[in-house]
N, C-alpha and C positions, 0 to 999 in steps of 0.2 A: 579169763572168760573168753569161751570160743566165740568166734564170729559167725553169725547166722547169716548164710548167703542165700539169695533167692533161689527158688526151686529149678529154674531154668539155667543157672549158672553151672558149668561143668565142674565136676570135682577135680582136684589135684592131688596127686599123691605126694606124701611127704618126702622130703629131701633126706631124711634120717637114714642113715647107713649107705647114702651114695658115695660119700668120700672113701669109706672102707672098702666098698665094692670097687670102686675105681683104682685104689691102690693094690687090690688084689689082681685086677684084670691087667693093669697097665705095667706094674713092676718097675723097672729102672728107668722106663721112658718117662716117668712122672717125677717132675723136677720140685713142684710145689702146689699146694692147695689153699684155698681161701674160701671161707664161707662167712659172708657179711651181707646184712640187709636182705636175707632171704635169697641170696644168690651164690651160686657155687662156681668158683673158677678154678680151673686146672692149668697149672704151667707145665708144658711138656717138652721134650727134646725136639728140635726142629727136624732132624732127619727122620724121625719116628712118627711125624704128625698123620700120615696116612694110615699107617697101623693102628695107632691111638684112636682115631676117629672110627675105624671099622670095629674095633673092639667095643667102643661106646655104644655103636649102632646094634651089633649083633650079640653082646653079652646078656643073657637072661638076667633081669633085674635092673639093669641100666636101660637098654631099649630106647636110645635116643636116635630115632629113624630119619628125621628130617633135618638137612642142613638149611637154616634160615637165612644166614648172613654171614659175610667174611668182610671184615672191616680191618683198617689200618690205622696205627697210631705212631706218632713220630716223637721220639725223645732225643733231641740233637746231642745232647750231653753224654749220652751212654755209648760205650763202645759198639755195641749192637742197638742201633737207634731205632729200629723199626719193631713194631709188635704186629703180628698178623692174628687176628681174633677171630675164632669161628664160634657161631651161635647155633646150638642144636636143641631141637624140640622132640620130646617124646610123645608121639601120637597116642600111645596105649596108656600112659600114666599122667599125660597133660602137665609136664614139668620140663623146665630149661636147664641147660648148662652151658657154660662159657669155656672155651680152650683157647690158650694163648701160646705162640711161639715167638721167639726172638730172631732177628736176623739183621744183617747190615747191608749196605749199598750193593756189594758185589756177590753176596752168598744167595742162591736161589733158595726157595722153599719148595719142597715136593708138591706136586699137584694133587688134588683130591678129585680130579674129574672121573676117576675110575669108580668113586664111591656114589658121587652125585654129579650127573652130567650139568646141572645147573651152576656148578662151581666154576665151569668155564668162563661164564659171564661175570661172576662175582670176582674171580681172581683178576680178570682184564680190569675192573674197576680199581682194585687195590694197585695194580701196576700202573694203570693211567694216572692216578692221583699221587702215589708215593714213589714210583719207580722199583718196587718189590717185584723181583722176577720169581716165576713159578715154573720149575723143572718138569718137563712132561706135559705142559699145557700145550694141546694142538693148534691154538690160534691166539697166541698172546699178542694182541694188538691194542691200540688206543680204542676206547669205547665211548668216553664222555667228552674228550676235547678232540680238536681236528688233528688229522694226521701230520699236519706241519707244526704242531705245537711244540714250544721249546720248553724242556724242564718239567717238573712235576709240581702242580700248584697246592697241594695239601702239605708239602714239607714246610716246616716252619721257617726255614731260612730262604723261601721263595719270595721274591718281590712282590708287593700288592699290585703294582702296574704290569707285571709280567715282563717278557723280553721282546716280544714283537706283537704288532697289532695288525689287523686285516681291515681292508676297506674295498669298496668296488670302484674300479678304475674306470671312468667313462671313456677315457683315450684308448685303453687296451681292451675295453669291453670283457673284463674278467676281475676276479677276485684278486688282490695283490697282498703280500706280506711286507711289512716294513717295521724297522726298529720303532720301539715306542718312543713318541714325541708328544709330550704334555703340550696342550695349546696355551697353558698358562702354568706359571710356577705354582707349587703348593702354597695355598694361603696360609698366612701365619695365625694360628688359632691361639686366643689368650687363655682358654679352658676356664673362664670365670663362671660363676653361677649368674643366671639372668638378672637377679636382683642386685648383685654387686656392681654391674656396670663395667664397661671397657675402660682401659686407660686412655685410649685415644679419643679424639674429639671427632663427634660425628657432624655433618652438615646440619645446620639449624641449631647447634648447642649455643652458638654464640649469642641468640636471642634471649638466654636466661640469665645472662651475666651482663652487668652494667659496663660501658665503654667510657673512653674519655670525653670531657665535654665537647660538644660540637659533632661528635662522631653520629653518622646517619644510623642510629639504632633505636628501635622503639623502647628499649629498656633504659632508664635514666642512669646517668652516672652516678656513683656514690657520693661525689662531693659536688653536685649540680645544685645551683641556688633554687630554693623552694619556690613554687610557682605562685604561692600565696603572697610572697614578698613581691613578687613583680608586678602584681595587680595594681593599677592606678587607682587612686580616689575618684569616686564618680563626681562629675561637675555639678555645682550648685543649681538646683532647679530654678528655672524662670518662672516668673509669677504669670498666672494666666491672664489674659486680656480683660476677663470679667472683673477679677480681683483688683487689676490696676485702676479701670475706670471707677470702681467703687471708692477708691482711695481718693481720687480727684475730687469727686463730688462730695 
């Protein structure tokens, strides 16, 4: 049953025939295709990425005119551990496509700033976060981290604490960089569910258990004598003076 959309929702062209058209246009540059959950992904050769994106933009029937995003992914176990992912939008057909290339730490990816100038900023983000370089980018500098930042924070082998930390030095009247020094050791987390309770003893828990006889604890010891047994028998009541005079008379 077809889904009925509201009248103001823009219509989307079907993805039927997109993969076949891409195979015809890209030729040997196309390594693999995947059509899952309504999204088409093309894996292409790294050195041909600029030509591939140009054909996806300019080929009639494909017409993915706009570059929406460039993202990075890190798979440390792979020989080419990084994937650079391009997200394209067709303005005339209102549909999207994803293009992926693989690379390693040393091999640059061709820039696509000649196709979309906005790619200069997006490539800088991927470089800043993952260390992937882009050949031909005219201004490949860090963009999200500081220029003195060490390493690439989105790599999966990057330490959570980083390598250096910065602070303002009142003595030097400037921001200084120093090796990371944690003010305290990492706390040992027990990872227990809240209702299971920790294995260690918290302050105040001693009030819930009995102690040895004579210990200053509000909780009675398990073998403490009963309070009822310690109660003394009440003394015999003295006769009132009135009753005593009545007996004498």
